[in-house]
C-alpha positions in Angstrom: -20.1 -84.8 -65.0 -20.6 -83.9 -61.4 -21.4 -80.2 -60.3 -18.7 -79.3 -57.7 -19.3 -75.6 -57.2 -21.7 -72.7 -58.1 -20.9 -69.3 -57.5 -20.8 -65.7 -58.7 -17.3 -65.1 -57.0 -14.8 -65.1 -60.0 -11.9 -65.0 -57.6 -13.2 -68.4 -56.2 -13.6 -69.8 -59.6 -10.1 -68.7 -60.4 -8.7 -70.4 -57.4 -10.7 -73.6 -57.8 -9.6 -73.8 -61.5 -6.0 -73.3 -60.3 -6.2 -76.0 -57.6 -7.8 -78.4 -60.1 -5.3 -77.7 -62.9 -2.4 -78.1 -60.5 -3.8 -81.6 -59.6 -4.2 -82.5 -63.2 -8.1 -82.7 -62.8 -9.9 -82.3 -65.9 -12.8 -79.8 -65.5 -15.2 -77.4 -67.2 -16.4 -74.0 -66.2 -20.0 -73.5 -67.3 -22.2 -70.3 -67.7 -19.1 -68.0 -67.7 -20.3 -66.0 -70.8 -24.0 -66.1 -70.1 -24.3 -62.9 -67.9 -22.3 -61.0 -70.4 -24.9 -61.9 -73.0 -27.8 -61.1 -70.7 -26.2 -57.7 -69.9 -25.7 -58.3 -66.2 -22.4 -59.4 -65.1 -22.4 -61.7 -62.1 -26.3 -62.5 -62.3 -25.8 -66.2 -63.1 -23.5 -68.5 -61.0 -20.5 -70.1 -62.8 -20.5 -73.9 -62.4 -17.5 -76.0 -62.2 -18.0 -79.6 -63.3 -15.5 -82.5 -63.1 -16.0 -86.0 -64.5 -17.5 -88.7 -62.1 -14.2 -90.5 -61.9 -12.4 -87.3 -60.5 -15.1 -86.1 -58.1 -13.7 -87.7 -55.0 -10.1 -86.3 -55.5 -11.5 -82.8 -56.5 -13.6 -82.6 -53.5 -10.7 -83.7 -51.2 -8.5 -81.1 -52.9 -10.9 -78.4 -52.2 -11.4 -79.4 -48.6 -7.7 -79.4 -48.1 -7.4 -75.9 -49.5 -10.2 -74.8 -46.9 -12.9 -74.5 -49.6 -15.1 -77.4 -48.5 -18.1 -75.1 -47.5 -18.1 -73.9 -51.1 -18.8 -77.6 -52.4 -22.2 -78.5 -53.6 -23.8 -81.5 -51.7 -22.5 -84.7 -53.2 -26.1 -86.3 -52.6 -28.2 -84.4 -55.1 
């Protein structure tokens, strides 16, 4: 699994999830319940992960949608 995005912006998370769903790219959103458990909404960034074989397509889709600056570096 590759980490595409980390953000506290739930609108951005929703937009990326919609893009990936629309393209049929399976993904996971992690840490979405942690901040509620800790008592501080929005403290921990949400992470969107995709399988290695979908990473290139997911990155291209996000760049085409104007969200390229939100992507995590692909060389980590």
